[in-house]
C-alpha positions in Angstrom: -27.4 -15.8 24.2 -26.5 -12.8 25.8 -23.0 -11.6 26.3 -22.7 -9.1 29.0 -20.5 -5.9 28.4 -17.9 -6.8 29.9 -17.3 -9.9 27.4 -18.3 -7.2 24.7 -15.3 -4.8 26.0 -12.8 -7.2 26.4 -12.9 -8.9 22.9 -12.5 -5.8 21.1 -9.3 -5.1 23.6 -8.2 -8.4 22.4 -8.8 -7.4 19.0 -7.6 -4.0 19.2 -4.0 -5.6 20.8 -4.2 -8.0 17.9 -4.2 -5.3 15.3 -1.7 -3.0 16.2 0.7 -7.1 17.0 -0.1 -7.6 13.3 0.7 -4.2 11.9 4.1 -3.4 14.1 4.9 -6.5 12.6 4.8 -5.5 9.1 6.4 -2.1 10.0 9.5 -4.4 11.3 9.3 -7.2 8.1 9.8 -4.0 6.2 12.6 -2.4 8.0 14.5 -5.8 7.9 17.7 -6.6 6.5 17.8 -8.9 3.4 20.2 -11.9 4.2 21.7 -13.1 0.7 24.3 -15.9 0.5 24.9 -17.2 -2.9 28.1 -18.9 -4.7 29.5 -15.4 -6.6 28.4 -11.8 -6.3 29.0 -8.7 -8.7 28.1 -6.0 -7.8 27.7 -2.7 -11.0 27.6 1.4 -9.2 26.1 2.3 -12.8 23.0 0.4 -12.8 23.0 0.6 -9.0 22.5 -3.3 -9.3 24.1 -6.1 -7.9 24.2 -10.2 -9.5 23.8 -13.3 -7.3 24.3 -16.5 -8.9 24.8 -20.0 -7.9 22.7 -21.3 -4.9 21.1 -18.1 -4.4 19.3 -18.0 -1.0 17.4 -14.4 0.3 15.7 -14.2 3.7 13.9 -11.1 5.3 11.9 -11.5 8.2 9.9 -14.5 7.9 10.1 -14.5 3.8 12.9 -17.1 2.4 13.7 -16.7 -1.6 16.1 -19.4 -3.2 17.1 -19.3 -7.4 20.0 -19.8 -9.3 20.8 -15.8 -10.3 19.3 -12.8 -8.2 20.0 -9.2 -9.2 19.4 -6.7 -6.8 18.2 -2.9 -7.6 19.1 -0.9 -5.3 17.7 2.9 -4.7 21.3 5.6 -5.4 22.9 6.3 -2.5 22.0 10.4 -1.7 24.9 12.7 -0.6 24.3 15.0 2.7 22.8 13.6 5.9 19.6 14.7 5.6 16.8 12.7 6.9 13.7 11.8 5.5 9.7 12.1 5.9 9.9 8.6 7.9 13.5 9.7 9.8 15.7 7.7 8.0 18.9 9.0 7.0 19.0 10.0 2.8 22.0 8.7 2.7 21.0 4.9 3.0 20.6 3.0 0.2 17.0 1.8 -0.4 15.9 -2.1 -2.5 13.9 -1.5 -5.1 13.3 -4.5 -7.1 14.5 -8.4 -7.2 14.4 -10.4 -10.0 15.6 -14.2 -10.1 16.3 -16.4 -12.4 15.6 -20.2 -12.4 14.5 -23.0 -10.3 13.2 -20.0 -8.2 11.5 -21.2 -4.5 9.8 -18.6 -2.2 8.4 -19.2 0.8 6.1 -18.0 3.5 5.6 -19.8 6.8 2.6 -22.3 5.0 2.8 -20.4 1.7 5.5 -21.9 -1.0 5.5 -21.0 -4.8 7.6 -21.6 -7.2 8.6 -20.5 -10.9 10.8 -20.4 -13.2 10.8 -16.1 -12.8 10.5 -14.5 -9.6 10.1 -10.6 -9.5 9.7 -8.9 -6.2 8.7 -5.8 -5.9 9.8 -3.4 -2.5 7.6 -0.7 -1.9 4.2 -2.6 -3.3 5.8 -5.8 -1.1 4.7 -7.8 -4.0 5.9 -11.0 -5.0 5.0 -11.9 -9.1 5.5 -15.4 -10.3 5.5 -16.4 -14.1 6.4 -19.2 -16.1 5.3 -22.7 -15.3 4.6 -20.5 -11.5 2.4 -22.7 -8.8 1.7 -22.0 -4.8 1.6 -24.0 -2.3 -1.1 -23.6 0.8 -0.4 -26.8 3.4 -1.7 -29.5 0.9 -3.8 -27.4 -1.9 -1.6 -26.4 -4.8 -2.7 -24.0 -7.8 -0.8 -23.3 -11.0 -0.6 -20.3 -13.5 1.3 -18.5 -16.2 1.3 -16.1 -13.0 0.6 -15.8 -9.8 1.6 -12.3 -7.1 1.8 -13.2 -4.1 0.6 -9.4 -1.8 2.8 -9.7 1.5 1.3 -7.6 3.3 -2.2 -9.4 2.7 -1.1 -12.6 3.2 -3.3 -13.3 -0.2 -2.4 -14.5 -3.9 -3.9 -14.6 -7.4 -3.2 -16.1 -10.2 -3.4 -16.1 -13.8 -4.1 -18.7 -16.4 -1.6 -17.4 -19.7 -3.0 -14.8 -21.6 -1.3 -16.0 -24.9 -3.1 -18.8 -26.4 -1.5 -22.5 -27.1 -2.2 -24.4 -30.2 -3.8 -27.9 -30.2 -2.6 -30.1 -32.6 0.1 -29.7 -35.9 -1.8 -26.9 -38.2 -2.1 -23.6 -38.0 -5.4 -23.9 -38.7 -6.7 -25.9 -35.8 -8.3 -23.9 -32.8 -6.4 -22.2 -30.2 -7.4 -23.4 -26.1 -6.1 -20.7 -24.1 -3.8 -22.4 -20.6 -6.3 -22.1 -17.4 -5.6 -21.1 -14.0 -5.2 -24.5 -12.4 -6.2 -25.6 -8.8 -6.0 -29.6 -6.1 -7.9 -29.3 -2.8 -6.8 -32.3 -1.1 -9.3 -32.9 1.7 -9.9 -35.1 5.0 
């Protein structure tokens, strides 16, 4: 089968446009506001943090995080009207990380993750789930001790328990490391 040159140029053009939209979407998500709702909030200037408790529900662009408790750590506010290299005012505060505890659930499109603890690293754009961590992509599920979801890449890594669990009641019994488990449903 032969392709004509016009078809090749059109295909390359569409791919370039697609890459521009993907890059724009990533940049938009990084600068998007974070909306948080909860039953209670406590702000602490000394530690540059805000603690939300009770039915916490946070969203940024297409990412939604729910938990019992969320602590948001932000950069300290700098004085003066200086501009940063990205054109933002130096006086603005940025979220550095979030730590969520209890009944954690994070969603993005078809991806769903649950765990006992979640750490969101803003600069690295990573969501780290630990403690009975599970993730679903559609109907498929994977579980492990730790799941790292890379937001910009749309990929995740699953790690089994790094410690060993004892089989049986005696200390002399063999130890069995936990493993990553995955269930794939096929139609």
